[in-house]
N, C-alpha and C positions, 0 to 999 in steps of 0.2 A: 251482855248477852240476850237482853229483853228482845231487841230487835231480830237477833239471829235466831231466836226460839220462834218469833212469828214466821221465820222463813220455812219452818217446818210443815207450813201449809202449802209448800210449793205444789203446784197442780200437776199430778201425773195424768197425762192425756192417753186415752186409749188409741189403740192404732187405726181406728177408723176416723172419719172426718169429725173434728172438733172445732167449736168457734172459738179461735184463739184471737187476741187483739194485737195487731203488730205494734211495736214501739213506734211512736212518732219520729220522724226523721230517719229511720232506718229502711225505708223503701230503697230499691235499687235506683241509682242516680240516672237521669236521662239528659244529655246535652245535645243541643241542637248543632249540627255541623253544616257546613256551608254547602250551597246548592252545588257547587263544583265538586265538592268531596262527596256529596251523595252520588252524583252522577258518576263519579269515578269508581264507587263502590259497586254500583250496579253494572258498569261496564266491565269491571273485573270479574264479577259474578257470571255475565253472559259470556265472556271469554274463556272462563273455566280457570282464571289465574287464582280464585279463591273460592271456596264452596258457596253454594247459595244459602239462604237465611235458613238456619238449623239443619242444613245437610250435614251428615256426619261422613267424614273422609278419614283415611287411617292407613298406614302402610300394610304390607302383606303379612308381616310379622306380628301384627296385633290384632286381636280378636276382642270385640264388645259384646261381654256376656250378658250385661244385665244394666238397667237404669231404673232407680226407684225415685219417682218424682217427691218433691216437697209435698207435705201433708198439712198436719195441723200447724206447723210452725212455718209461717209465711215469710220470716225476715231471710237475710243472706245465710247461705250456708259458709261455714268457716272451716276450722281445722278438723283433723281426725286423730284418734287415738284407738289403740287395739290392744285386746286381752283375750286369750284362749280363742273361741269361737266367736267373739263380739268384736264390732266396731262401733265407736262412739263418735258421733259426728255433731260438732259445734253448730250453732245457728244463733244470729243475733236474738232470737226469741227463746233460746234454751238449749236443749240438746236432744238428740235421738239416739236410741240404741238399736243396732242392726245383728241380727244371728246370721252370721257368714259362714256356717259349718257346710253349706252348699253355696259356694261362690256365685254359681251361674243363677241363683234364686235366693237373694237375701230376703229375709224377712224382719219386719219392724217389731221389737220386743217393747219397747217403751217410747214416749215423747213426753219430755218434761218441759213445761212452760216456766221459764226464769229469765225475763229480758234483762238485757244488760251487755251492750257491745263490749268486746266482739265475741264473748263466750269462748276464747282459747281454751282448749280442754286437754287434759292428762289423766292417766288412771295408774294407780299403784295399789295391788291387793284389792282390799275392800273399800278404797277411797277414790273418788273422782273430784278433779279439781277444775274450777270454771274462773275465768278472768272477767272482771267488769271494768270497763274503760269508758264510761260515760257517766253523766251526773244524775244520780238516782235519788228518790225521796228517802228511801232507807235501804236496808241491806235485805230485805224480803224479796222472795219471788213474786209477790205482788206488788212491787214498788213501781213507781211512775218516773218518767223522765221529767227533768226540770232543768231551768237554766243553770250554767255552769257559775253563775255569779251568786246563787244561793249558797250561804255558808254552810248550812245544816245538810249538804248533799253527802252521800256516800259512795265510794266506788273502791273496789279492792278484789279479794279474793273469796270465793265461795267454796264450801267443802261439803261433799255428798258422801253418804255410806250407800254403796252398791252391793252389799252382800247378798240382798234380794235384788237380782237384777231387773226384775220386772216392776219393782216398787222402789226406785231410789229415794233416799230420804236426806233431806238438807239438815246437816247438823252444826256446821260453824261457818263463822265469816271472820275476816281480818281486813281492817281497812288500811290501804297503803298510800304513801305520798303518790300524788297524781294518777292513783288508780292503778289497774294492771291491763296493759295493752295486751301483753303476752306473758307467760310464764314458763320456767322450766324447772323440773323437779330432779333433785339428787336424792335418790331412794337409798335408805340404809335399814338395817334391820329392824330397830326400834322405832325410828323416826323417819320422816319425809322432810327434807329442806326444799324450800320452794324459791327459786330466783326470780323476782317479779320484776320485768320490764316495764318501764313506762316513761313517758316524756311529754313536753307540751306545757312547761310552765309560762305563766304571763297573767297580767292584769285581769284577764277574764276568769281566771281560775284562784279564788281566794285562799284555797288550801294547796296550791301547786306553785310555790314561788321560787324562783332561781335563788341560789345555785341548786339545780336537781342534777347531780353529775355522779350518781351511783345507782344502785339497784337495793330494792328492799329484800330483805331475807326473812322468810317465815319458817319456823319450825313446828311440825305437826306430829304429836306423838300418835303413832298408829292406833294403839288401844284406847287412846282417848282424844280423839281429834276435836272434841269440843274445847281442848286446852291449847288448841294452835294459837301461836302468838308471834308477833314481830320481834326478832332477835338482833336485828341491825340493819344498817343501812352502809355499806361499804362504799367508799368513794373511789370510783375508777379513774376519774379525770381531775386530780388535784391540780389547782392552779390559782393564781390571783384574779381578781375580778369578779363582778357579779354572776358570771355564768361558769365559773370554774375553769378548767383546763382543757377542755375539748375542743375540736374544730370550731373556729369562730364563724363559719359560713360567709355570706355575704356582708359587707363589701370585700372583705379580705379574699374570699374564695366564692366569686360569683357562681350561682347555680348549684351550690353546695348547701346542704341543710347544716345549721348550727348544731352541735352536740348539746342536747339537755336531757340525756338520759339514752338508755339502750332501747331498741326496738326488739330484738331478739337475741337470745343466747342458746348455743348448743353445747352440752358438756359431754365428755367422754370419760365417765367415772372410773374406769379401769387404768386410765392414764392420769388421774387427777389433773385434767385438761379441760379447759372451756375456750370457746371462741364467741366473742360478742360482736353482734352487728348494731353499731351504735350510732346511727344517723350520718354523721360526718366521719367517722372513725370505725375501723375494723382493730379489734384487740384479741390477744392471745393471753389467757391467765391461768395460774395454778389454783385449784380447789381443793389441795390436799387438807387444808381447814376449810370445810365448807362454809362456816360462817364469817371467815376473814379472806376472801379471795384475793390473790395478789397478781397485779397485771406484770406480764414478761415482755410483751411486745405491742406495739401500736402502729398502725398503717394508716396513711390516707391517700386517696386517688381524687386529686381535685381537678382533673381533666375530665375523666369520664364517669366517675360515681357521683350521683346526686344524693342517694340516701341509702346507707348500708342497712339492709332489710333482715338478712338472715344468714346462717353459716352452716356448713356440713363438712366434717372431717372425712378422709378416706379412712380405709379400714387399718392401714399402717400407721395412722396418725402422724404422717409427714406432708399432708397438705390439707388445705382448707379453701373450700368454694364459698365465697362471699357473694350474695345477690344485691344488685342494685334496683330498688322499687323506683325508678324515674317516673314521676307523675303520680306517684302514691296509689297506683293501682287503678286509677279511673281515666287514664289517657291512653291514646292510641300512640304507641312508641315502637312498634315493630314494622318499620318501614324504611325506605330508603332514605328518607329525610333525616330521621334520627341516626340510622346507620347501625354497624353491628358492635361498636364498643360501648354504648350507653343504653341502660335499662338491660344490661346483660349480667352473665355471671363472671366474677373475677377469680382465678385461680391462682393460689398462693401456695408455694412449697414452704414447709417448714424446715429450716436448716439450723444445724447446731444441736446442743444439748442442754437440757437442765434450764437454768437461770439465762443461759446464754442463746435460747431459742429465738430464731427471728422469722418473720413472715417476708417471703421474697416473691414479688408477682412474676407470674410466667405467661399468662395468656387470658383473653376473653372467651366466652362462649355466648352466643346468641342463636335462637333457633332461625334457620335460613329462609323461613317462608314469611313472606311480607303478609301483613294483616290489612283489613279495610280500616280507613278513617273513622268507622262507626264501631271498631272493636277495641275496647280496653286490652292492653296486652303488654306484659312486663315479666321479668323474671320473678318466680314467686317460690312458693314452698315445694321442697322434694326430699328425697332420701336416697340412700345408697341402695344399689341392688347388689346383694353379697355374692360376690364371685371372687375366688382366692386368686391373688396375682393380678387383678384388673380393678380400674377403678372406673365403675358403671353408676349412673344415678338416673332416677326418673323424676321429673319435675314439672309443676304446674307453670303454666304461662297465661292465666286467665282465659280470655277467647282466643288466644294463640294455642291453647289446647294443652296436651300432655306430651312430654318429649322424654325420650331415653337416649341418653348420650354418654360417651366414653371420653374421659379425661386422664387415661392412663399416661398419656404424653400430655403432660401439663400445658405445653405451648402449642399443641395442635388438637384440641378438642373436636369431636365430630359427633352429629346426631346418628343415630342407628334405628331409630323407629319413632313413630308419633300418632297420635289420635288427636282429631280436633272437630269441632263444630263449626259451621259458618256462623256469620254475625247474627245476633238477635234480630237486628234491624238493618236494613240498607239505608235507612234515612236518618236515623237518630243513634247516638253512641249511648248504649244502654249498658250498665254495667253487669258483666256476668262472666261465665267460664270458670275454669278449674281454680279453686283456691288453694287446695292441697291435692298432691298426687303422690302417694307413698307405695312401696312395695312391701308386702307382707305374706309370708308363708305361701309363695308360689303365686300371687296375684297383684295385680296394681289396682288400688282403690283411689277414686277421685271424688272430691265433695266439689261439685259444681254450685256456684252461687245462685244461679237461676234454674238450672235443670235437674238438680238433684245428685244422688248417689250412684256413682257409676262403677262397674267391675269390669276391668280389662285382663286379658290373658296375653302375655308375650311369649312367642315361640321363636326362639333364636339361638343359634349354637353359642353365642357370646353370652347369653343371659341364662341359659337353660340350667348351669350347675347350681345355681340360686335356689331352685327348687328343693334342692336337699337341705337347705338350711331352715330350721324351724324355730320359731320363738313362742315363749308362752305369753309375752307381753311386748308392746312397742309403743314407745312415746319417741317420736322422731328426734326432738330435741334433747332426749337422754339417750344419746346414742349407743346402741350395744356394740359389744365386741364380739364379732360373728365368729371368729377362728381363734384357736389357741396359737 
């Protein structure tokens, strides 16, 4: 715990400008596009087919209430979590806390410098959790990046005490195999379990060797978070061979990621159910024993899904929406060439009961608006909009913006609202756009990689009943049961 103690020196940044050093390599990517693609982008802007550079467009039922630009943390903005009147926004350089008691005028409460991609974030009670999925010199918030080939590297989970919301304190860390790309909490009265999703073993990662076919499980005592520890590594893809039993990827399945772990997991605690988006596989599993999850069903889509990225249950727990992050979030895939079924959402019905439940494919959803070759765009993080009897969702699409859509009919999903900005550039593909877009207590909150924290309000007869639902806390990957 010596290095964890050093983490107590985590730098709390004031709300005003502070000199923060960005993590090398974490600057937004810029990729040259062909002269023809750049010309096509400019032509589309002139014709009105797509918005101009940084131009904001939206449907009439969406109102843009506020934008808070990035401040002391210059890295890429990432995921969001909520508790009471606060929003917690991850950033590759740390995290930021907003007071959203007045959604039209959010205020920065704290900014914490703690580099370590991608700083996926969750909160539960007085605890805040951050994922580190990059090779760091140690587990402190003063760590530096280093080559993955260095054996003494650290990556894993960091735990903060946020009982004093303006002065978060770093209290513990737990190293995990292959780091923590994302994580999902399973909160209980005395403890918090964390499912750590990670992947990417190979020769360049000395401490991340195959087979890496499961998830790390951490147990955190609420009253003694410094005693957090790894309690297991359940194998989700048992099988023969060096890589375990997941999707083998290419050359068996060209264009599909080999399964060497999970990217993200969503749990529905009231149903003891979880859905895992695991690179080349989608899985449904039982978490009634949180330390020993058990797979119920597993599906693949080797025609249209390249990378199973995230999952969302509907309210009745009889559907799962899986996302395909074709191109890894850095490519332009919202266009006619890629088409409507790739880089999209896949909607699966859950049929049967208990151990016999199965995932059955019903349809795809992708935003109907084509984006420029200079815009990274693909299905990304979203949440339910809680309306009883309907399946509605808000979702981030990077530079494709924020989409609100209806999948009540699994086979015929449709968009009902959207908000987006024009490209960051009409000559270069610069990574940006909405990383996460979530509905919380009457408003939509989006963390834009480049532009900052956005607050949106939707006014539509189909979504208005959701305004009556109030939550004390929301971690989207720990999905609440909205109705009795």
